[in-house]
C-alpha positions as CSV (number, residue, x, y, z in Angstrom):
1,M,45.4,-26.5,-59.3
2,G,43.8,-29.7,-58.7
3,L,40.2,-31.4,-58.9
4,H,37.4,-29.6,-57.0
5,F,33.8,-30.7,-56.4
6,G,31.7,-30.6,-59.3
7,S,34.7,-31.5,-61.7
8,L,36.5,-34.4,-60.3
9,G,37.0,-36.0,-63.7
10,V,34.5,-38.9,-63.0
11,K,32.3,-39.3,-65.7
12,V,28.8,-40.7,-64.7
13,R,26.7,-42.1,-67.5
14,G,22.9,-43.4,-67.2
15,L,22.1,-41.0,-64.4
16,V,18.6,-39.6,-65.0
17,T,17.8,-36.7,-62.8
18,V,14.1,-35.5,-62.5
19,R,12.8,-32.1,-61.3
20,L,9.6,-30.6,-60.4
21,S,9.4,-26.7,-60.9
22,P,8.8,-24.8,-57.8
23,Y,6.0,-23.2,-59.8
24,E,4.3,-26.4,-60.4
25,Q,4.4,-27.8,-56.7
26,K,1.3,-27.3,-54.5
27,P,3.0,-26.7,-51.0
28,F,-0.4,-26.6,-49.0
29,A,-2.0,-29.5,-50.9
30,G,-3.7,-31.6,-48.4
31,A,-2.9,-29.5,-45.4
32,V,-6.5,-29.0,-44.3
33,S,-8.2,-32.2,-45.5
34,K,-5.3,-34.7,-44.4
35,G,-2.9,-32.5,-42.3
36,F,-5.3,-31.4,-39.6
37,P,-6.8,-34.8,-39.0
38,N,-3.4,-36.4,-38.7
39,M,-2.6,-33.6,-36.2
40,I,-5.6,-34.3,-34.2
41,R,-4.9,-38.1,-34.1
42,R,-1.2,-37.8,-33.0
43,V,-2.1,-35.6,-30.4
44,Q,-4.6,-37.9,-28.9
45,E,-2.1,-40.6,-29.2
46,E,0.3,-38.6,-27.4
47,V,-1.9,-37.0,-24.7
48,L,-1.4,-39.9,-22.2
49,F,2.0,-39.8,-22.4
50,V,2.6,-36.0,-22.0
51,V,0.0,-34.6,-19.7
52,P,0.1,-36.9,-16.5
53,P,4.0,-36.0,-16.0
54,F,2.8,-32.2,-16.0
55,V,-0.1,-32.9,-13.7
56,I,2.0,-34.9,-11.2
57,G,4.4,-31.9,-11.5
58,Y,2.0,-29.5,-10.9
59,L,0.6,-31.1,-7.9
60,I,4.2,-31.7,-6.4
61,Y,4.9,-28.0,-6.7
62,A,1.4,-26.9,-5.3
63,W,2.2,-29.2,-2.2
64,G,5.5,-27.6,-1.7
65,E,4.1,-24.1,-1.9
66,A,1.5,-24.7,0.7
67,A,3.9,-26.6,2.8
68,Y,6.2,-23.8,2.7
69,Q,3.8,-20.9,3.4
70,N,2.6,-23.1,6.2
71,N,6.0,-23.4,7.7
72,L,6.5,-19.5,7.9
73,R,3.7,-19.2,10.2
74,K,4.1,-19.8,13.9
75,Q,2.4,-23.3,15.2
76,D,-0.3,-22.5,18.1
77,G,1.1,-23.7,21.2
78,S,4.8,-24.1,20.0
79,F,5.8,-21.3,22.3
80,E,3.7,-21.8,25.4
81,C,6.8,-23.1,27.7
82,A,8.9,-19.9,26.4
83,I,6.0,-17.7,27.2
84,A,5.2,-19.3,30.4
85,A,9.2,-19.2,31.4
86,A,9.2,-15.5,30.7
87,G,6.1,-14.9,32.4
88,K,7.7,-16.3,35.6
89,A,11.1,-14.6,35.0
90,E,9.3,-11.3,35.0
91,E,7.7,-12.0,38.6
């Protein structure tokens, strides 16, 4: 039918392939002795770039929530003129 991948008709010479059996690998070699300290180092390097935006965002959110709750209440003295006018109208 035609050439397919794997049998394209091209002969490659001099190519050496070396593989390690999956049973001979150590997948977690150095995970505790090298990996954990490396993770701590990376976190320490990035904390100054990641934490301040979250803190600023939280402070803006908290301020907005407090301002919203404050705006839900009536302010003292806001309606004194309306109350006084209503009192005069009743008389």
